[in-house]
C-alpha positions as CSV (number, residue, x, y, z in Angstrom):
1,X,8.9,1.9,-26.4
2,X,6.0,2.6,-28.3
3,X,5.1,6.6,-29.0
4,X,1.4,7.1,-29.8
5,X,0.8,9.8,-32.2
6,X,-2.7,11.4,-32.4
7,X,-5.1,14.4,-33.4
8,X,-8.1,15.7,-31.3
9,X,-11.5,14.3,-31.7
10,X,-14.5,15.6,-30.5
11,X,-15.1,15.2,-26.5
12,X,-18.3,14.5,-25.0
13,X,-17.6,17.2,-22.3
14,X,-15.5,20.0,-23.9
15,X,-13.8,20.9,-20.8
16,X,-10.2,22.3,-20.4
17,X,-8.2,23.4,-17.4
18,X,-6.8,27.0,-17.0
19,X,-3.2,26.4,-17.3
20,X,-2.4,29.9,-16.7
21,X,-4.1,29.3,-13.2
22,X,-2.2,26.1,-12.5
23,X,1.3,27.4,-13.3
24,X,0.4,30.7,-11.0
25,X,-0.8,28.5,-8.1
26,X,2.3,26.4,-8.6
27,X,4.5,29.7,-8.4
28,X,2.6,30.9,-5.2
29,X,3.1,27.5,-3.7
30,X,6.9,27.4,-4.3
31,X,7.5,30.3,-2.6
32,X,6.9,28.6,0.8
33,X,10.1,27.6,1.5
34,X,11.8,29.0,-1.5
35,X,15.6,28.6,-1.9
36,X,18.0,31.0,-3.5
37,X,18.6,28.7,-6.5
38,X,14.9,28.7,-7.2
39,X,14.2,25.4,-5.6
40,X,12.1,24.5,-2.4
41,X,12.9,23.3,1.1
42,X,9.8,22.3,2.7
43,X,10.3,19.5,4.8
44,X,7.3,17.7,6.4
45,X,5.7,19.0,9.1
46,X,7.6,21.8,9.9
47,X,6.3,25.5,10.2
48,X,6.4,26.0,6.2
49,X,4.5,22.7,5.6
50,X,1.9,24.1,7.9
51,X,1.8,27.2,5.7
52,X,1.4,25.6,2.4
53,X,-1.4,23.1,3.9
54,X,-3.2,26.3,5.1
55,X,-2.9,27.8,1.5
56,X,-4.2,24.7,-0.1
57,X,-7.0,24.2,2.3
58,X,-8.1,27.9,1.5
59,X,-8.0,27.5,-2.1
60,X,-10.1,24.2,-1.6
61,X,-12.6,26.0,0.5
62,X,-12.7,28.9,-2.0
63,X,-14.6,26.5,-4.6
64,X,-16.7,24.9,-2.0
65,X,-15.0,21.9,-0.8
66,X,-15.3,20.4,2.6
67,X,-12.2,19.2,4.2
68,X,-10.9,16.3,6.1
69,X,-7.5,15.8,8.0
70,X,-7.1,12.1,9.6
71,X,-4.8,11.1,12.1
72,X,-1.9,11.1,10.2
73,X,-2.3,14.5,8.6
74,X,-3.3,13.4,5.4
75,X,-5.8,16.2,3.9
76,X,-9.0,15.2,1.6
77,X,-10.7,18.1,0.0
78,X,-14.1,16.4,-1.2
79,X,-16.3,18.3,-3.8
80,X,-19.5,16.5,-3.5
81,X,-21.3,14.3,-6.3
82,X,-24.6,13.7,-7.4
83,X,-24.3,10.2,-5.8
84,X,-22.1,11.7,-2.9
85,X,-22.4,7.6,-1.2
86,X,-20.6,6.4,-4.0
87,X,-16.7,6.1,-3.1
88,X,-14.9,9.1,-4.5
89,X,-12.5,9.5,-7.2
90,X,-9.4,10.8,-6.1
91,X,-6.2,12.3,-7.1
92,X,-3.4,13.7,-5.3
93,X,0.0,13.9,-4.2
94,X,2.2,15.5,-1.9
95,X,3.6,19.0,-0.7
96,X,6.5,18.2,1.5
97,X,9.8,18.5,-0.6
98,X,13.5,17.2,-0.2
99,X,16.0,19.6,1.4
100,X,16.9,20.9,-2.1
101,X,13.5,20.1,-3.7
102,X,11.8,21.5,-6.7
103,X,8.6,23.5,-7.7
104,X,7.1,20.5,-9.2
105,X,7.5,17.0,-7.4
106,X,4.3,16.3,-5.9
107,X,3.1,19.7,-5.9
108,X,2.2,19.4,-9.2
109,X,-0.1,16.4,-8.6
110,X,-2.1,18.1,-5.6
111,X,-2.2,21.6,-8.0
112,X,-3.3,19.8,-10.9
113,X,-6.3,18.1,-9.0
114,X,-7.5,21.4,-7.6
115,X,-7.1,23.0,-10.9
116,X,-9.7,19.9,-12.2
117,X,-12.0,21.0,-9.3
118,X,-11.8,24.7,-10.3
119,X,-12.6,23.8,-13.6
120,X,-15.9,22.0,-12.9
121,X,-16.8,24.7,-10.5
122,X,-16.4,27.4,-12.9
123,X,-18.7,25.1,-15.6
124,X,-20.9,24.4,-13.0
125,X,-20.6,20.7,-13.3
126,X,-21.4,18.0,-10.8
127,X,-19.8,14.7,-11.3
128,X,-22.2,11.5,-10.2
129,X,-19.5,10.1,-8.0
130,X,-17.7,12.5,-5.6
131,X,-14.0,14.1,-6.4
132,X,-11.4,14.2,-3.6
133,X,-7.8,15.7,-3.9
134,X,-5.3,14.2,-1.0
135,X,-2.4,15.5,0.1
136,X,-0.4,12.8,1.7
137,X,1.8,13.3,4.7
138,X,5.6,12.9,4.5
139,X,6.2,11.3,0.7
140,X,9.7,12.5,0.8
141,X,10.9,10.5,3.8
142,X,13.6,13.5,4.4
143,X,12.4,14.1,7.9
144,X,10.7,10.8,8.9
145,X,10.9,7.4,7.8
146,X,9.2,5.4,6.1
147,X,8.7,7.4,2.9
148,X,5.3,7.6,1.4
149,X,4.1,7.6,5.3
150,X,0.5,9.3,5.0
151,X,-0.5,7.0,1.8
152,X,1.2,4.4,3.7
153,X,-0.9,4.4,6.5
154,X,-3.9,4.8,4.5
155,X,-3.5,1.9,2.4
156,X,-2.2,-0.6,5.9
157,X,0.9,-1.0,4.6
158,X,2.1,0.0,8.3
159,X,0.2,1.0,11.3
160,X,-0.8,4.4,12.6
161,X,0.9,3.7,15.5
162,X,4.2,3.1,14.3
163,X,3.9,6.2,12.1
164,X,3.2,8.3,14.8
165,X,6.2,6.9,17.1
166,X,8.7,7.8,14.1
167,X,11.4,10.6,15.3
168,X,13.5,12.9,13.1
169,X,17.2,13.5,13.8
170,X,16.2,15.8,16.5
171,X,14.2,13.4,18.4
172,X,10.9,15.0,17.6
173,X,7.9,12.3,16.5
174,X,5.6,12.3,14.0
175,X,2.9,12.5,16.7
176,X,4.6,16.0,18.3
177,X,5.1,17.3,15.0
178,X,1.6,17.0,13.7
179,X,0.1,18.5,17.0
180,X,2.7,21.2,16.9
181,X,1.5,22.4,13.2
182,X,-2.2,21.8,14.2
183,X,-2.5,18.6,11.7
184,X,-3.4,16.1,14.1
185,X,-6.6,15.1,12.7
186,X,-9.9,12.3,13.3
187,X,-9.1,9.0,14.0
188,X,-11.7,7.8,11.6
189,X,-10.9,4.4,9.7
190,X,-9.6,5.4,5.8
191,X,-12.5,5.4,3.6
192,X,-13.0,3.6,0.4
193,X,-11.9,5.0,-3.2
194,X,-13.5,4.4,-6.2
195,X,-10.4,5.3,-8.7
196,X,-6.7,7.1,-7.6
197,X,-5.3,9.1,-10.3
198,X,-2.0,11.0,-9.7
199,X,-0.4,13.4,-12.3
200,X,3.5,13.9,-12.0
201,X,6.6,15.2,-13.2
202,X,8.7,12.0,-14.9
203,X,11.9,12.6,-13.1
204,X,13.7,11.0,-15.6
205,X,14.7,11.9,-19.0
206,X,12.7,9.6,-21.3
207,X,9.4,11.4,-22.1
208,X,11.7,14.6,-23.1
209,X,14.4,12.1,-24.7
210,X,11.5,10.8,-27.1
211,X,9.8,14.5,-27.2
212,X,6.2,13.3,-25.8
213,X,4.0,15.1,-23.8
214,X,2.2,12.4,-21.8
215,X,3.7,9.2,-20.0
216,X,0.7,6.7,-19.6
217,X,2.5,4.8,-16.9
218,X,1.9,1.2,-16.7
219,X,3.2,0.4,-13.0
220,X,6.0,1.1,-11.0
221,X,9.4,-0.9,-10.3
222,X,9.6,-3.1,-7.2
223,X,12.7,-2.6,-5.2
224,X,15.0,-4.2,-2.8
225,X,17.4,-2.5,-1.0
226,X,20.3,-3.9,0.9
227,X,23.0,-3.0,3.6
228,X,26.3,-5.2,2.5
229,X,29.2,-5.5,4.7
230,X,32.5,-6.3,4.0
231,X,34.8,-7.7,6.6
232,X,38.3,-7.8,6.0
233,X,40.9,-6.9,7.9
234,X,43.1,-3.5,8.7
235,X,46.8,-3.6,8.2
236,X,49.5,-1.2,7.5
237,X,49.7,-0.3,4.0
238,X,53.5,-0.3,3.8
239,X,54.7,-3.7,4.8
240,X,51.6,-5.8,4.1
241,X,52.4,-7.3,0.5
242,X,49.5,-7.0,-2.2
243,X,48.8,-10.9,-2.0
244,X,48.6,-11.4,1.8
245,X,45.9,-8.4,2.2
246,X,42.5,-8.8,3.0
247,X,41.1,-5.6,1.7
248,X,37.3,-4.9,2.4
249,X,37.6,-1.9,-0.3
250,X,38.9,-4.0,-2.7
251,X,35.9,-6.8,-2.6
252,X,33.3,-3.9,-2.3
253,X,34.5,-2.3,-5.5
254,X,34.4,-5.7,-7.4
255,X,30.7,-5.8,-5.6
256,X,30.1,-2.1,-7.1
257,X,30.7,-3.6,-10.8
258,X,28.7,-6.4,-10.2
259,X,25.6,-4.6,-9.0
260,X,26.0,-2.6,-12.5
261,X,26.0,-5.9,-14.1
262,X,22.9,-7.8,-12.8
263,X,21.1,-4.1,-13.8
264,X,22.4,-4.5,-17.1
265,X,21.3,-8.1,-17.3
266,X,17.8,-7.6,-16.8
267,X,17.6,-4.5,-19.3
268,X,15.5,-2.8,-20.1
269,X,13.7,-2.4,-16.6
270,X,16.4,-3.4,-14.4
271,X,18.2,-1.0,-12.2
272,X,20.8,-1.3,-9.7
273,X,22.6,1.5,-7.8
274,X,25.3,1.5,-4.8
275,X,24.4,5.0,-3.3
276,X,26.6,5.1,-0.2
277,X,29.7,3.8,0.8
278,X,31.2,3.6,4.8
279,X,34.9,2.7,4.8
280,X,36.4,1.9,8.0
281,X,39.2,3.2,9.3
282,X,39.2,5.3,6.2
283,X,42.7,6.3,6.6
284,X,45.4,7.2,4.1
285,X,47.8,4.4,5.1
286,X,45.5,1.5,6.3
287,X,44.3,-1.1,4.4
288,X,40.4,-1.0,4.5
289,X,39.3,-3.3,7.1
290,X,35.4,-2.9,7.0
291,X,33.4,-1.5,4.2
292,X,29.4,-1.1,4.1
293,X,27.7,-0.3,1.2
294,X,23.7,0.2,0.1
295,X,22.5,-1.7,-2.9
296,X,19.4,-0.6,-4.3
297,X,17.8,-3.2,-7.0
298,X,14.8,-2.6,-9.0
299,X,12.6,-4.2,-11.7
300,X,9.2,-4.1,-13.5
301,X,8.0,-8.0,-12.1
302,X,8.9,-9.7,-9.2
303,X,10.5,-12.6,-11.1
304,X,13.3,-10.6,-12.4
305,X,13.7,-8.8,-8.9
306,X,14.0,-12.3,-7.4
307,X,16.7,-13.2,-10.1
308,X,18.4,-10.0,-9.2
309,X,18.6,-10.9,-5.6
310,X,19.6,-14.1,-6.0
311,X,22.7,-12.9,-8.3
312,X,23.4,-10.2,-5.7
313,X,23.7,-12.5,-3.2
314,X,25.5,-15.1,-5.2
315,X,28.0,-12.4,-6.3
316,X,28.6,-11.2,-2.4
317,X,29.5,-15.1,-1.6
318,X,31.8,-15.5,-4.6
319,X,33.6,-12.3,-3.8
320,X,33.9,-12.8,-0.2
321,X,35.2,-16.6,-0.8
322,X,37.4,-15.6,-3.4
323,X,39.2,-12.9,-0.8
324,X,39.1,-15.0,1.9
325,X,36.7,-12.3,4.0
326,X,32.9,-12.7,4.7
327,X,30.8,-10.5,3.3
328,X,27.0,-9.9,5.1
329,X,23.8,-9.2,3.2
330,X,21.1,-7.7,5.0
331,X,17.5,-6.8,2.9
332,X,16.1,-3.6,4.4
333,X,13.1,-2.7,1.8
334,X,11.1,-4.6,-0.2
335,X,8.6,-3.1,-2.5
336,X,7.0,-5.3,-4.7
337,X,6.3,-4.4,-8.6
338,X,2.9,-2.5,-8.6
339,X,0.9,-2.7,-12.1
340,X,-1.5,-0.4,-12.4
341,X,-5.7,-0.7,-13.0
342,X,-5.5,-1.5,-16.7
343,X,-9.3,0.2,-17.1
344,X,-7.8,3.3,-15.6
345,X,-4.4,3.1,-17.6
346,X,-6.8,3.0,-20.4
347,X,-8.5,6.2,-19.4
348,X,-5.2,8.1,-19.6
349,X,-4.5,6.7,-22.6
350,X,-7.7,7.7,-24.0
351,X,-7.5,11.1,-22.7
352,X,-4.3,11.6,-24.4
353,X,-5.7,10.5,-27.6
354,X,-8.8,12.7,-27.3
355,X,-6.6,15.7,-26.7
356,X,-4.3,15.2,-29.7
357,X,-1.2,14.6,-27.2
358,X,1.6,12.4,-28.1
359,X,1.9,9.8,-25.5
360,X,4.0,6.6,-24.9
361,X,4.1,3.8,-22.3
362,X,6.2,4.4,-19.5
363,X,7.3,2.3,-16.3
364,X,7.6,4.9,-13.2
365,X,11.5,4.1,-11.5
366,X,10.7,5.8,-8.7
367,X,8.0,5.2,-5.7
368,X,5.0,7.4,-5.6
369,X,1.7,7.7,-3.0
370,X,-0.1,5.9,-6.1
371,X,1.8,2.7,-5.5
372,X,0.5,2.5,-2.2
373,X,-3.1,3.3,-3.2
374,X,-3.2,0.7,-6.5
375,X,-3.1,-1.8,-2.8
376,X,-6.7,-0.3,-2.5
377,X,-8.2,0.8,-5.0
378,X,-7.7,0.8,-8.8
379,X,-4.9,3.3,-9.5
380,X,-3.1,4.9,-12.4
381,X,-0.3,7.9,-13.0
382,X,-0.1,10.3,-15.7
383,X,3.6,11.4,-16.4
384,X,4.5,15.0,-18.0
385,X,8.6,15.7,-19.2
386,X,10.7,17.4,-16.9
387,X,13.8,19.5,-17.8
388,X,16.9,17.2,-18.7
389,X,15.2,14.6,-16.3
390,X,16.2,16.2,-13.2
391,X,14.0,16.3,-10.0
392,X,15.0,16.1,-6.2
393,X,17.1,19.1,-7.5
394,X,16.6,22.9,-7.0
395,X,17.0,23.3,-10.8
396,X,13.9,21.1,-11.6
397,X,11.9,22.5,-14.0
398,X,9.0,22.0,-16.2
399,X,7.6,23.5,-19.5
400,X,4.0,25.2,-18.2
401,X,2.3,23.9,-21.6
402,X,3.2,20.4,-20.3
403,X,1.9,20.7,-17.4
404,X,-1.4,22.0,-18.6
405,X,-1.8,19.2,-20.8
406,X,-1.1,16.5,-17.9
407,X,-3.9,18.6,-16.2
408,X,-6.4,17.9,-19.2
409,X,-5.7,14.3,-19.1
410,X,-6.3,13.9,-15.6
411,X,-9.6,16.0,-16.0
412,X,-10.8,13.7,-18.8
413,X,-9.7,10.5,-16.9
414,X,-11.2,12.1,-13.9
415,X,-14.3,12.7,-15.4
416,X,-14.6,9.4,-17.0
417,X,-14.2,7.5,-13.7
418,X,-16.9,9.6,-11.8
419,X,-19.3,9.3,-15.0
420,X,-20.0,12.6,-15.6
421,X,-23.5,14.0,-16.0
422,X,-24.1,17.2,-17.9
423,X,-26.0,18.6,-15.1
424,X,-26.0,21.9,-13.0
425,X,-24.7,22.1,-9.6
426,X,-27.5,22.7,-6.9
């Protein structure tokens, strides 16, 4: 990975965000659903989510934004442009969290966008194209599946009706949850987007390990998820000789090693994880007769992901044949690798260079709303470090100066995309 060092140069528009205001907004939002360990539990479409949404809308209206909510509950705070007929330059993320979430995942992208609009309002600068900050519904997927629901509906990855019909563990539908918190919005079709930027904590250790401030995200890893079921035979642990056993767990253990090897064979961006096991009958003195395991494979390009898929299926077939048992493989998720728009990625790099921040090219290993937006508009992402690479955890943390730096890069990139004039607001 190449790390770019640069020194500040003169900028066409000498604007800087208010880092202290950004931090204060993040800390205020984090109080809604705050946990004892310093994190946030604010699941999608709950009463806490409503309070957070209301706060964001109040802040947006304070600076003169119009606000629209669509039928899946996505919020769009819009600052009019001099040419308001142009498609907006959009930024955003999500404010729903994991059950043991942190203060910054998603929330930073939303409030960095708000801070960009606040900065422009303070300076009385109107961009040529309108600007929008989006709050996407149910990105985390902790309460409802699929994940990235709001941006997925917006981008046409799945239908509105399919999303509205999904239910949580208590049987409450998305449709009813939206209505209960007052965020079942209008049914207008998704509008065109001129460009989409998303600022985010990295959720990994790379930037911190390289002591680098800005991650210039080239794209997102593709993903294939599987449910693998190993069918052996239960038998008594004492009377059954080792050579006559059909031990499903033993085969599953071999497959876990195989998944790790497959990922290593596709370095540096290959990823392979077995995150969940179900062992039947799960009894101390019974040889396991059935094991179900999840497999998560990721890669930066579809060719590698296809090779990894073939390698997994071959490993399952070989392991099953060797043990004399059956191994079933079912693919349950496929996200194709998503490169981001070259000109927007270049704008992020230019912003980092102009402002004098160290930067490096990175690939996103996680899914983000920007992945779906990239299907319908040019898109790019900006990463900043998070402490020890920890996220989806109550101890998730980030430095205020890094958050401010990422927001300033976002400001420069959005100004570039929106073709800022030097004019004063009407």
